[in-house]
C-alpha positions in Angstrom: 81.8 161.7 93.4 78.4 161.4 94.9 76.6 164.5 96.1 74.8 162.6 98.8 76.9 161.3 101.7 75.2 158.9 104.2 76.6 157.8 107.5 75.3 155.6 110.3 75.6 156.2 114.0 78.4 158.8 113.7 77.2 162.1 115.1 77.5 165.1 112.9 79.2 168.0 114.7 77.9 170.7 112.3 74.3 171.0 113.5 75.3 172.2 117.0 73.4 171.9 120.2 70.4 173.9 119.0 68.9 174.2 115.5 66.2 176.8 115.9 65.0 179.8 117.9 61.5 179.9 119.4 61.3 183.6 118.6 61.6 182.9 114.9 58.7 180.4 115.2 56.5 183.1 116.5 57.4 185.2 113.5 56.4 182.3 111.3 53.2 181.9 113.1 52.3 185.6 113.0 53.1 186.0 109.3 50.0 187.0 107.4 49.6 186.6 103.7 48.5 189.7 101.8 45.1 189.8 100.1 45.1 188.4 96.5 44.8 191.8 94.8 46.9 193.7 97.3 49.7 194.0 94.7 47.6 196.5 92.7 47.6 199.4 95.2 51.2 198.4 96.2 52.3 198.7 92.6 50.5 202.0 92.4 52.2 203.3 95.5 55.6 202.1 94.3 55.2 203.8 90.9 53.8 207.0 92.5 56.7 207.0 95.0 59.3 206.7 92.2 57.6 209.4 90.1 57.3 211.8 93.0 60.8 211.2 94.1 62.1 211.9 90.6 60.0 215.0 90.3 61.3 216.2 93.6 64.9 215.5 92.5 64.5 217.3 89.2 62.6 220.1 90.9 65.4 220.7 93.3 67.8 220.5 90.3 65.9 223.2 88.4 65.6 225.4 91.4 69.3 225.2 92.2 70.4 225.3 88.5 71.1 229.1 88.4 73.3 229.2 91.6 75.0 225.9 90.6 75.7 227.2 87.1 77.1 230.4 88.5 79.4 228.6 90.9 80.4 226.1 88.2 81.4 228.8 85.7 83.3 230.8 88.3 85.1 227.7 89.6 85.9 226.6 86.0 87.2 230.1 85.1 89.4 230.2 88.3 90.7 226.7 87.7 91.8 227.2 84.1 93.1 230.7 84.8 95.4 229.1 87.4 96.2 226.1 85.1 96.5 227.4 81.5 98.5 224.4 80.5 95.6 222.1 81.3 93.3 224.3 79.3 95.7 224.2 76.3 95.9 220.4 76.5 92.1 220.0 76.7 91.5 222.3 73.6 94.3 220.6 71.6 93.0 217.1 72.4 89.4 218.2 71.4 90.8 219.6 68.1 92.6 216.3 67.4 89.5 214.2 68.1 87.3 216.5 66.0 89.7 216.0 63.0 89.5 212.2 63.5 85.7 212.3 63.7 85.3 214.1 60.3 86.1 211.1 58.1 84.3 208.6 60.3 81.2 210.7 60.6 81.0 211.0 56.8 81.7 207.3 56.4 79.0 206.3 58.9 76.6 208.6 57.2 76.9 206.5 54.1 76.5 203.4 56.2 73.3 204.8 57.5 72.1 206.0 54.1 71.8 209.6 55.1 73.4 212.8 53.7 76.9 213.4 55.1 75.8 216.7 56.6 73.3 214.7 58.8 76.2 212.7 60.2 78.5 215.7 60.8 75.8 217.6 62.6 74.9 214.6 64.7 78.5 214.4 65.8 78.5 218.1 66.7 75.3 217.9 68.7 76.3 214.6 70.4 79.8 215.8 71.4 78.6 219.2 72.6 75.6 218.1 74.7 77.2 215.0 76.2 80.4 217.0 76.9 78.4 219.3 79.1 75.9 216.9 80.8 77.6 213.5 80.4 78.6 211.2 83.2 82.3 211.0 82.3 84.3 214.1 81.6 86.5 213.6 78.5 84.2 210.9 76.9 83.4 211.5 73.2 80.1 210.9 71.5 79.1 211.2 67.9 77.7 209.4 64.8 78.6 205.8 65.5 78.6 202.6 63.6 76.5 200.7 66.2 73.4 202.9 65.4 74.3 203.4 61.7 74.0 199.8 60.9 70.5 199.7 62.4 69.4 203.0 60.9 70.2 201.8 57.4 67.3 199.4 57.6 65.0 202.5 57.9 66.6 204.5 55.1 67.4 201.8 52.5 65.2 201.7 49.5 64.7 198.0 50.1 64.3 198.3 53.8 61.3 198.2 56.1 60.0 201.6 54.8 60.5 200.9 51.1 56.9 202.0 50.4 57.9 205.6 51.4 59.9 208.2 49.4 63.5 209.1 50.3 62.5 212.3 52.2 59.7 210.5 54.1 62.1 207.8 55.2 64.6 210.5 56.4 61.8 212.2 58.3 60.8 208.9 60.0 64.4 208.5 60.9 64.6 211.9 62.6 61.4 211.3 64.5 62.7 207.9 65.5 65.8 209.6 67.0 63.6 212.0 68.8 61.6 209.2 70.4 64.8 207.3 71.0 66.1 210.2 73.1 62.9 210.2 75.2 63.4 206.4 75.9 67.0 207.0 76.9 66.0 209.8 79.3 63.4 207.3 80.7 66.2 204.8 81.2 68.1 207.3 83.2 65.1 208.3 85.3 64.4 204.7 86.2 68.0 203.9 86.9 68.2 201.1 84.3 71.9 201.5 83.5 72.7 198.9 86.1 71.1 196.3 83.8 74.2 196.4 81.6 75.9 194.1 84.2 73.6 191.3 82.9 75.5 191.3 79.6 78.1 188.5 79.6 81.6 188.9 78.1 80.7 186.4 75.4 77.7 188.6 74.5 80.0 191.6 74.1 82.4 189.7 71.9 79.6 188.6 69.7 78.2 192.2 69.7 81.6 193.6 68.5 82.0 190.9 65.9 78.5 191.4 64.5 79.1 195.2 64.4 82.4 194.7 62.5 80.7 192.4 59.9 77.8 194.8 59.4 80.2 197.7 58.9 82.1 195.6 56.4 79.0 194.7 54.5 77.9 198.4 54.4 81.1 199.3 52.5 80.4 197.0 49.6 78.5 199.8 47.7 81.9 201.5 47.2 82.5 198.8 44.6 79.3 199.6 42.7 78.3 202.2 40.1 75.1 203.7 38.8 74.7 205.6 35.5 70.9 206.1 35.6 70.8 208.9 38.2 73.1 211.9 38.7 73.7 211.1 42.3 74.5 207.6 43.5 72.4 208.0 46.7 69.3 208.4 44.4 69.8 205.1 42.7 67.8 202.1 43.9 69.3 198.7 44.7 68.2 197.4 41.3 69.9 200.3 39.5 73.2 199.8 41.1 75.7 197.5 39.4 79.0 195.9 40.5 82.4 197.0 39.2 84.1 194.1 37.4 87.5 193.5 35.8 85.7 192.5 32.6 83.5 195.6 32.4 85.3 198.4 34.2 88.9 197.1 34.9 90.6 200.5 35.3 88.0 202.0 37.7 87.9 198.9 39.8 91.7 198.8 40.0 91.8 202.4 41.1 89.3 201.8 43.8 91.3 198.9 45.1 94.5 201.1 45.0 92.6 203.7 47.0 91.5 201.2 49.6 95.0 199.6 49.9 96.8 202.9 50.2 94.4 204.2 52.8 94.8 201.1 54.9 98.6 201.1 54.6 98.8 204.7 55.7 96.5 204.1 58.7 98.7 201.2 59.7 102.1 202.7 59.3 101.6 206.4 59.8 101.6 206.3 63.6 105.1 204.8 63.4 106.5 208.0 61.8 108.6 209.8 64.4 107.1 213.0 66.0 104.5 214.0 63.4 103.0 210.5 63.3 101.8 211.0 66.9 100.3 214.5 66.4 98.5 214.1 63.0 95.7 211.4 63.0 96.3 208.6 60.6 92.8 208.7 59.2 93.2 212.4 58.4 96.5 211.8 56.7 95.0 208.9 54.7 92.1 211.2 53.5 94.5 214.0 52.5 96.8 211.6 50.5 93.9 209.8 49.0 92.3 213.0 47.8 95.7 214.2 46.4 96.1 211.0 44.5 92.6 211.1 43.2 92.7 214.7 41.8 96.3 214.7 40.5 97.5 211.2 39.6 94.2 209.5 38.7 92.2 212.3 37.1 95.0 214.3 35.6 97.6 211.8 34.6 95.5 208.6 34.0 92.3 210.3 33.0 90.1 208.1 35.0 88.6 208.9 38.4 86.6 207.2 41.1 83.4 208.2 42.7 83.7 211.1 45.2 81.4 212.5 47.9 80.0 215.2 45.5 78.9 212.5 43.1 77.4 210.4 45.8 75.7 212.8 48.2 77.1 216.4 48.2 77.0 218.5 51.3 76.7 222.3 51.8 78.1 224.1 54.8 74.7 225.1 56.2 74.3 225.7 60.0 71.9 223.5 61.9 68.3 224.4 61.5 65.2 223.4 63.5 62.8 221.2 61.5 60.0 219.2 63.1 59.9 215.8 61.3 56.6 215.3 59.3 55.9 211.6 59.0 53.0 209.5 57.7 50.5 208.6 60.5 49.6 205.1 59.3 49.9 202.3 61.8 52.7 200.5 60.0 54.9 203.5 59.9 54.2 204.4 63.6 54.8 200.8 64.8 58.1 200.6 62.8 59.2 203.9 64.2 58.5 202.9 67.8 60.2 199.5 67.5 63.3 201.0 66.0 63.3 203.8 68.6 63.4 201.2 71.4 66.2 199.2 69.6 68.3 202.3 69.0 67.8 203.5 72.6 68.9 200.1 74.0 71.9 199.8 71.7 73.0 203.4 72.4 72.6 203.1 76.1 74.6 199.8 76.2 77.5 201.0 74.1 77.6 204.3 76.0 77.7 202.7 79.4 80.3 200.2 78.3 82.4 203.0 76.9 82.1 204.8 80.2 83.3 201.7 82.0 86.3 201.4 79.6 87.2 205.1 80.3 87.0 204.5 84.0 89.5 201.6 83.7 91.9 203.8 81.8 91.7 206.6 84.4 91.6 204.2 87.4 88.3 205.8 88.5 85.9 203.9 90.7 82.7 203.4 88.6 79.4 204.6 89.9 75.9 203.7 88.7 74.9 207.4 89.0 77.5 208.3 86.3 76.0 205.7 84.0 72.5 207.0 84.5 73.7 210.6 84.0 75.4 209.4 80.7 72.1 207.8 79.6 70.3 211.1 80.3 72.9 213.1 78.3 72.8 210.6 75.4 69.0 210.8 75.4 69.0 214.6 75.4 71.5 214.7 72.6 69.5 212.3 70.4 66.3 214.2 71.1 67.9 217.4 69.9 69.4 215.6 66.8 65.9 214.5 65.8 64.8 218.1 65.8 67.7 219.3 63.7 67.8 216.7 61.0 70.8 214.8 62.4 71.1 211.0 62.4 71.9 210.7 66.1 74.6 208.7 67.7 76.2 207.4 70.9 79.5 207.2 72.7 82.5 206.3 70.6 85.0 204.1 72.4 87.9 204.7 70.0 87.8 208.5 70.1 87.1 208.4 73.9 90.1 206.3 74.5 92.4 208.5 72.3 91.1 211.6 74.1 91.8 210.3 77.5 95.1 208.9 76.5 96.0 212.4 75.3 95.7 213.6 78.9 92.2 215.0 78.7 90.3 214.7 82.0 87.8 217.5 81.9 84.7 218.5 80.0 86.4 221.1 77.9 88.0 218.5 75.5 84.7 216.7 74.7 82.8 220.0 74.4 85.4 221.6 72.2 85.5 218.6 69.9 81.8 219.3 69.1 82.5 223.0 68.6 85.4 222.3 66.2 83.2 219.8 64.4 80.6 222.5 63.7 83.4 224.8 62.4 84.7 222.1 60.1 81.2 221.5 58.8 80.7 225.2 58.0 84.1 225.9 56.6 85.4 222.6 55.1 82.3 221.4 53.2 84.0 222.2 49.7 86.9 220.0 50.6 84.7 217.2 52.0 82.9 217.0 48.6 86.3 216.1 47.0 86.9 213.1 49.2 87.0 209.7 47.3 84.5 207.2 48.5 87.1 204.5 48.2 89.3 206.3 50.7 86.5 206.5 53.2 86.0 202.8 52.6 89.6 202.1 53.5 89.2 204.1 56.7 86.2 201.9 57.7 88.0 198.7 56.7 90.6 199.6 59.4 87.7 200.2 61.8 86.4 196.8 61.0 89.8 195.2 61.7 90.1 197.0 65.0 86.4 196.3 66.0 86.5 192.6 65.3 87.5 190.5 68.4 90.2 188.3 67.0 90.4 186.4 70.3 87.2 184.8 69.1 89.1 182.1 67.3 91.1 181.2 70.4 87.9 180.9 72.4 86.2 178.8 69.7 89.2 176.5 69.7 90.1 176.2 73.3 87.1 177.7 75.2 84.0 176.1 76.7 81.4 175.0 74.2 78.7 177.2 75.7 80.9 180.3 75.5 81.6 179.5 71.8 77.9 179.0 71.1 77.1 182.3 72.7 79.6 184.2 70.6 78.5 182.6 67.4 74.8 183.1 68.2 75.2 186.8 69.0 77.3 187.4 65.9 74.9 185.6 63.6 71.8 187.2 65.1 73.4 190.6 64.9 74.2 190.2 61.2 70.8 188.9 60.1 68.5 190.9 62.5 70.0 193.7 64.6 72.3 194.3 67.5 69.6 194.7 70.1 68.0 191.4 69.5 71.5 189.8 69.3 72.4 191.1 72.8 69.0 189.8 74.2 69.7 186.4 72.6 73.2 186.3 74.2 71.8 187.2 77.6 69.1 184.5 77.4 71.5 181.8 76.3 74.0 182.6 79.0 71.2 182.7 81.6 70.0 179.2 80.5 73.6 177.8 80.7 74.1 179.3 84.1 70.8 177.9 85.3 71.7 174.5 84.0 75.1 174.6 85.7 73.8 175.9 89.0 71.2 173.2 89.1 73.9 170.6 89.4 75.5 172.2 92.5 72.9 171.1 95.0 74.5 168.7 97.5 73.4 167.1 100.8 75.2 165.5 103.7 73.0 162.8 105.3 73.5 161.3 108.8 71.2 158.8 110.5 71.4 159.1 114.3 69.4 159.5 117.5 68.2 163.1 118.2 66.0 165.0 120.6 62.8 166.4 119.0 60.5 168.6 121.2 62.2 167.3 124.3 61.8 163.6 123.4 64.4 161.2 122.2 63.8 159.9 118.7 65.8 157.0 117.3 67.1 156.7 113.8 66.4 160.3 112.6 67.6 161.1 109.1 69.3 164.4 109.3 69.8 166.0 105.8 72.1 169.1 105.6 71.3 170.8 102.3 73.8 173.0 100.5 73.3 175.1 97.4 70.5 177.0 95.6 67.2 175.2 95.0 65.2 176.6 92.0 63.6 175.3 88.9 66.8 173.8 87.5 67.8 171.9 90.6 64.5 170.7 92.1 64.6 167.3 90.2 68.0 166.5 91.6 67.0 167.6 95.1 63.8 165.4 95.1 65.7 162.4 93.7 68.0 162.5 96.8 65.2 161.0 98.9 63.9 157.5 99.1 60.6 157.6 100.9 60.1 153.9 101.2 63.5 153.3 102.9 63.8 156.5 104.9 63.0 156.4 108.7 59.8 157.9 110.2 61.4 161.3 110.9 63.4 163.3 108.4 65.0 166.6 109.2 65.9 169.1 106.4 68.4 171.7 107.5 68.5 174.6 105.0 71.2 176.6 106.9 73.5 176.6 103.8 70.8 176.6 101.2 68.6 179.1 99.4 65.0 178.6 98.3 64.9 180.7 95.1 61.5 180.3 93.4 58.2 178.6 93.6 59.5 175.5 92.0 61.6 175.0 95.1 58.6 175.6 97.4 56.6 173.2 95.4 59.3 170.5 95.6 59.5 170.8 99.4 55.7 170.7 99.6 55.5 167.7 97.4 58.1 165.8 99.5 56.2 166.6 102.7 53.0 165.4 101.1 54.5 162.1 100.0 56.2 161.5 103.3 52.8 162.2 105.1 51.1 159.6 102.9 53.7 157.1 103.9 53.1 157.9 107.6 56.3 159.8 108.1 57.1 163.4 108.9 59.4 166.1 107.7 60.9 168.7 110.0 62.3 171.9 108.4 65.1 173.8 110.1 67.0 177.1 109.5 65.1 178.5 106.6 66.9 181.8 105.9 64.8 184.9 106.6 64.8 186.1 103.0 63.2 182.8 102.0 60.6 182.6 104.7 58.3 185.1 103.1 58.4 183.3 99.8 57.5 180.0 101.4 54.7 181.6 103.4 53.2 183.4 100.4 53.2 180.4 98.0 53.0 177.3 100.2 49.6 175.5 99.8 49.1 174.6 103.4 50.3 177.4 105.7 49.4 175.7 109.0 51.3 172.5 108.0 54.3 174.5 107.0 54.3 176.3 110.3 54.1 173.0 112.1 57.1 171.7 110.1 59.1 174.7 110.9 58.2 175.0 114.6 59.9 171.8 116.1 62.6 172.1 118.7 65.4 169.9 117.7 68.8 169.2 119.4 71.6 166.7 118.9 71.5 164.0 121.5 75.3 163.9 122.1 75.5 167.7 122.2 72.7 167.9 124.8 74.6 165.3 126.9 77.7 167.3 126.7 75.8 170.5 127.8 74.5 168.6 130.9 78.0 167.5 131.9 79.4 171.0 131.4 76.6 172.5 133.6 77.3 169.9 136.4 81.0 170.8 136.3 80.3 174.5 136.5 78.0 174.0 139.5 80.6 171.8 141.3 83.3 174.5 140.7 81.2 177.2 142.0 80.2 175.4 145.2 83.6 174.0 146.1 85.5 176.4 148.4 88.5 174.2 149.1 91.7 175.6 147.6 93.5 173.3 145.2 96.9 175.0 145.5 98.9 176.5 148.4 99.0 179.9 146.8 95.2 180.1 146.9 95.0 180.1 150.7 93.7 183.3 152.3 96.9 183.9 154.2 98.9 184.2 151.0 96.5 186.5 149.3 97.7 190.1 148.9 95.9 193.2 147.7 98.5 194.5 145.3 96.4 197.4 144.3 95.9 198.5 147.9 99.7 198.4 148.6 100.4 200.5 145.6 97.9 203.1 146.7 99.4 203.3 150.3 102.9 203.7 148.8 101.8 206.6 146.6 100.2 208.4 149.6 103.4 208.1 151.6 105.5 209.5 148.8 103.1 212.4 148.3 103.2 213.3 152.1 107.0 213.1 152.3 107.3 215.3 149.3 105.0 217.9 150.8 107.0 217.9 154.1 110.3 218.3 152.3 108.9 221.3 150.4 107.6 222.9 153.6 111.0 222.6 155.4 112.8 224.0 152.4 110.6 227.1 152.3 111.2 227.7 156.0 115.0 227.4 155.6 115.0 230.0 152.8 112.9 232.3 154.9 
């Protein structure tokens, strides 16, 4: 089907009797282009305005904080005193979520290459701070896999900081989380949470797939051993060796049994009546796995598997403040800064998406302010984590979903999950040291299976080629680089595909007819009604719609249903005008939308010529003739006084409203007379 439809002689009813407004032309004429360097003070005023506005907002917030806190605490106390059942449900849900976070925090600590205590304390800080200041009550944060898979490149002995010692790499990580928190607070101040809407669904699918694959790859050290160092975490990559059936058949078999038992328990435990719904499956898997390890394997068989105490033991120490001391060379500082930006972006994206998922569950209308508030809370929590030797984190969609589905709708649940996590860290550290690494691997294998988007294969088989390419691209880039670069690659690819598709949606309706231009009749005018968006991707198709050699001397471009998006569109229109002028023909431009006028005025090469093209008075010849006939008929109707029907004669006209008024007066008078006679009779 052709996008360009050309007719001859048949008038087009769409233009209407008038195409332009003289007042608009005066606006075009009076439009003045800004000086060349005017953007510099404008940019300064814009930045200063944003900064002063933010400072004013935060100043008012600090000034009103005492009274607000007092009212909030009193209101909260009164609410829960009147609704103790809600308080009990919130605390119970927070306790359940905290129990579920213990194994995952430990597992993600090993993924990130940090001590388990660092992951546990990160979960406590993240849950507690975001529970108080977060944008969505009931949303859970903690040490998460999305950041852990990026952090491992900082802490690994063969990573980007391989030239540093273990303690120095950890200090760089903690300083990175401190800077990451500052960036996330900046995201909130500049209201950047709205940029998440640029991420396409295919990009999110690739993001989740890449995350699942990275978590799976991070579990492979569970099938390794090291005999050269007392702790597995102290061994380098070269010192670690794979368990094989030819070398260590019994230990490898026990590791596989641990993984299989853990995955089976997590799969089928929720199906157990009553208790399966109250006790988390991951907690039950850890309890049974630890029981099997220390009774059946070590006591009966005489062969054990590696446990947390042999990998990276933890002690139940409370959080302590420690300013990270890092090398000040340029390579370390640049690496820290680049990773801080990546972690801030990944954490903000996952947190905002988790908030949106929670809003869908609770049927809450999403607000951008909530997303920015969540970014601020995440940044504050990561900043504190960096000062207390914690690995940092972000929102956890799994725990948040479970918490909300348990009925939690307030901040008590998420805040208490952090408090319970701190208590578990201080009290349960001896038990945590007994956990088998293979059991934690089984827990994370189930996380991998639930994280991976299995609908990917349906999209790859039946979906559009560009969607499949975007999913594969994001997944591959996430595995071989990092998640932040993968998301950026997905956005760029989707934007290019959209630009390509939108460029094909420019259409025109062409009619050659006689028209009135500036009060004069012009024969054989080519009227072109343009529809669609004209920008860099569609300009070639737009220009190819015209044949300068065969077109008449007057061509009218009507942009009533078109948008001029960028300078490529302006340049295309300017080029057409120039080539028509060289051929002794003219172009008339009509109905440029107001939001496009400034763009054309600012970037068009010949402002006077543009004003001339946009200032013509154009009318349809047939429509103007009809207007004249209608005016003549109206004049004839107004001057003719002869009645056309008998009922219109003066003698048959009656003032109905006047008659009704007279009747009402008579009734009122008669009523008054009756009342007077009645009163005299009684007297």
